C-alpha positions as CSV (number, residue, x, y, z in Angstrom):
1,M,-92.7,69.9,-21.2
2,T,-91.4,67.0,-19.1
3,S,-92.9,64.6,-21.7
4,W,-90.2,65.6,-24.1
5,F,-87.5,64.7,-21.5
6,N,-89.4,61.5,-20.8
7,G,-89.3,60.5,-24.5
8,Y,-85.7,61.6,-24.9
9,G,-84.5,59.7,-21.8
10,V,-86.4,56.5,-22.7
11,A,-85.1,56.6,-26.2
12,K,-81.5,57.1,-25.1
13,V,-81.7,54.1,-22.7
14,M,-83.4,51.9,-25.3
15,K,-80.8,52.9,-27.9
16,Q,-78.0,51.9,-25.5
17,F,-79.7,48.4,-25.3
18,G,-79.8,48.0,-29.0
19,A,-83.2,49.4,-30.0
20,T,-83.3,50.8,-33.6
21,D,-86.9,52.0,-33.8
22,W,-87.6,55.5,-32.4
23,C,-91.4,55.0,-32.9
24,F,-91.5,52.2,-30.3
25,A,-89.5,54.3,-27.9
26,G,-91.8,57.2,-28.4
27,F,-94.9,54.9,-27.9
28,A,-93.4,53.4,-24.8
29,S,-92.6,56.7,-23.2
30,A,-96.0,58.3,-24.3
31,I,-98.1,55.4,-22.9
32,V,-96.4,53.6,-20.0
33,F,-95.5,56.4,-17.5
34,P,-98.4,58.8,-18.2
35,M,-101.0,56.1,-18.0
36,Y,-99.6,54.8,-14.7
37,F,-99.5,58.4,-13.3
38,F,-103.0,59.1,-14.6
39,S,-104.5,55.9,-13.3
40,V,-103.1,56.5,-9.8
41,L,-104.4,60.0,-9.7
42,A,-107.8,58.9,-11.1
43,L,-108.0,56.2,-8.4
44,V,-107.3,58.6,-5.6
45,D,-109.8,61.1,-7.0
46,M,-112.5,58.4,-7.4
47,I,-112.1,57.4,-3.8
48,E,-112.4,61.0,-2.7
49,Y,-115.5,61.5,-5.0
50,L,-117.2,58.3,-3.7
51,K,-116.6,59.4,-0.1
52,K,-118.3,62.7,-0.9
53,S,-115.2,64.6,0.0
54,S,-114.9,68.3,-0.9
55,A,-111.6,67.5,-2.6
56,G,-113.2,65.0,-5.0
57,I,-113.3,65.8,-8.7
58,P,-116.2,64.5,-10.9
59,P,-115.3,61.6,-13.2
60,V,-116.1,63.5,-16.3
61,T,-113.6,66.2,-15.4
62,I,-110.9,63.5,-14.8
63,V,-111.5,62.0,-18.2
64,V,-111.4,65.4,-19.9
65,L,-108.2,66.5,-18.1
66,G,-106.6,63.1,-19.0
67,A,-107.5,63.5,-22.7
68,L,-106.1,67.1,-22.7
69,W,-103.0,65.8,-21.0
70,M,-102.5,63.1,-23.6
71,C,-103.0,65.5,-26.5
72,I,-100.0,67.4,-25.3
73,S,-97.9,64.6,-23.9
74,V,-98.0,62.1,-26.8
75,P,-96.5,64.5,-29.5
76,L,-93.9,65.7,-27.1
77,S,-92.8,62.2,-26.2
78,F,-92.5,61.2,-29.8
79,N,-90.6,64.4,-30.6
80,G,-88.2,63.6,-27.7
81,A,-87.7,60.0,-28.9
82,Y,-87.0,61.2,-32.4
83,A,-84.4,63.7,-31.1
84,A,-82.7,61.0,-29.1
85,F,-82.4,58.7,-32.1
86,K,-81.2,61.4,-34.5
């Protein structure tokens, strides 16, 4: 649900700076923050997995969870950006 607020907030800030396209704001909010967050978590989990830690998650699980997260996050970000430009 926070993806909607992410899209809304990014679009409001971009609108204040003169942006006119809600699609670009939705794309920026759907890709930049989630990919940064996912890459940091994936890096930490890969280090744990390579060290044979019990907390390590297999790489396939990380990719599947990331894909599921993006399937929910991207539409919510675009919806939030659209609502902010409306």
